[in-house]
C-alpha positions, 0 to 999 in steps of 0.5 A, a space after each residue: 564496525 567489523 563483521 566479527 562485531 556484527 556476528 556477535 551482535 546481529 542487530 546493534 541497538 543503534 540500528 534503525 528498524 524500517 516501517 516494513 519490519 514493524 510486525 517482526 518479533 525482534 527476539 527471533 533474530 539470532 544471526 546473520 547470513 552473508 549470502 545476500 545474493 540469494 535473497 528473495 522478496 520479503 527477506 530481512 537484511 541488516 545494511 549500512 548506509 554508504 551514500 545518501 541520494 534520493 531518499 534522505 530519510 527512512 520511515 521507522 517502524 515506530 511511524 515517524 521519519 528518521 534523517 539518514 546519515 552515512 554509516 547508519 545501520 538499518 534493518 530493511 526488507 528485500 523487495 520489488 518496486 513499481 512507481 512510475 513517478 519514482 523507481 522500478 526495481 527488482 528484489 535482487 541484492 549484490 553482496 557489495 551494494 543495494 539500492 534503497 527503492 523506497 523510504 519504507 525500507 525496501 531494497 533491491 536493484 533499480 531498473 528504471 527511474 523517472 527523469 527527476 529522480 536522483 540515483 538511489 541511496 546506496 547501502 552495503 548489505 551486511 547479512 540476511 537475518 536468521 533465526 536460531 534454527 538458521 532459517 532466513 527470516 521473511 516478513 511472511 512469517 509475521 502475516 495476519 492469519 488467513 481470514 474469509 470475507 463475510 457476505 454482509 460486508 460491503 467492499 468499496 475499491 478506489 482505483 486510479 488513473 495513475 500514481 499521484 492521482 489522488 487515490 489515497 485522499 479519495 479513499 480516506 475521505 470516503 471512509 471518513 465521511 461514511 464513518 461520520 454517517 454512522 457506519 463502522 468503516 475500515 481501510 485497507 491498502 492491498 497493493 503497492 510498496 510498503 510505506 506508512 503514509 497511507 496507513 497514517 492518513 486513514 488513522 488521522 481520519 479516525 479509520 482503522 486500517 491495514 495494508 499488504 505488509 500486514 499480509 506478509 508482503 513488502 511489495 505486491 509488484 511481481 507477486 503471483 496474482 493468487 498471493 495478492 488475492 489471498 492478501 486482499 481476503 485476509 485484510 478485508 476479512 480481518 477488518 470485518 472480524 474486528 467489526 467493520 461493516 464497510 471496507 474501503 480498499 485502495 489499489 495502488 498505481 494506475 489501471 494499466 499497472 500489471 497487477 492492477 489490470 489482472 485484478 480488474 480482469 478477473 479475480 477474487 477482488 473483482 468478483 467481490 467488489 460492491 462499488 468503485 470510486 475512481 481517482 484521476 488527475 484530469 478530465 482526459 484521464 477520467 474518460 480514459 480510465 472509465 473506458 478501461 474500467 468498462 472494458 473489464 465490466 466495471 462502472 464507477 459510482 463516482 469520480 474524485 482525485 486531483 481533477 476535482 481541484 479544477 471546476 472546469 476540468 470537473 465539468 468537462 469530465 462530468 459532461 463526457 462520462 455522466 458520472 458525478 464528480 465529488 471533491 474531498 470535502 464532499 466525500 468527507 460530508 456524511 450525508 453526501 458520502 452515505 448518498 453515494 455509497 447507499 446503492 452498493 451497501 450490503 447487509 439487509 438491516 444494515 442498509 437502513 439510513 444512518 445519520 451523523 452524530 
């Protein structure tokens, strides 16, 4: 396909639309802008896959994976990424080449990689998507409208010691258990890099969920703190407007990550939290993580994550901190989930004990 053909048909019907584009109104697209070097985080781009490396599949807007092939056309989003176990990358695109930083459809320039990573899958940017007025399309235009968090809604956050500590499993399991206990529960992932895994996990558990891409961000890495706070308010406020009594909020990566640390240090999020569930991979991470949370004035009501796969590690962590350690199975149990959450629940009459159906 040559550039003239692309200009006549900005996005061919064979193009694969990545997960991050799922809110985009495709009828808004009228042309391509070849000036990809001026792209900013959130701008949409049409690319051709040149070389398949680390990411061999792309997550589609439809919610499934698609195996990638050389010469595939994909609609993706310029963005940053912070993933200690994978890539760090910035929202910078060269006209001749871009790196696929995440399977959800984030492209940019790789800055650092974990030692076990292959080099990023390579793409050729064909152009930024523009509307009929000639404006480059950014996913921020498709964000949910701003929303406020009502006073009666309980917000429980799940923080972790690191990437792959078991945060999503803990968040989803707690939400599932509380739902079985009779509460109206929603999930929200407020930081990270756009991908469908966490949303699918909540939905598999019967819990409606939103994430920061619904708030108009491809990634929250290197986003202004206030922008992340606004996203948090919009996601939780929207969930409340849809009927949620409790919103379980997952915060990506570890407590040392820049944006996470800023949220803990003092923010709309830290001021509005009713409780924290902490996820960690081992006993030492539990102790260190709890100390960090205490430094910011927070104390988790329970510990979960990969550490609970080991009875010995759980025993060590419990003895060192005095905080209960709860497995996935316990969090999914309605009686145990309600028992853990009961001290932090808001809402007056809503606080009456609820029983599983």
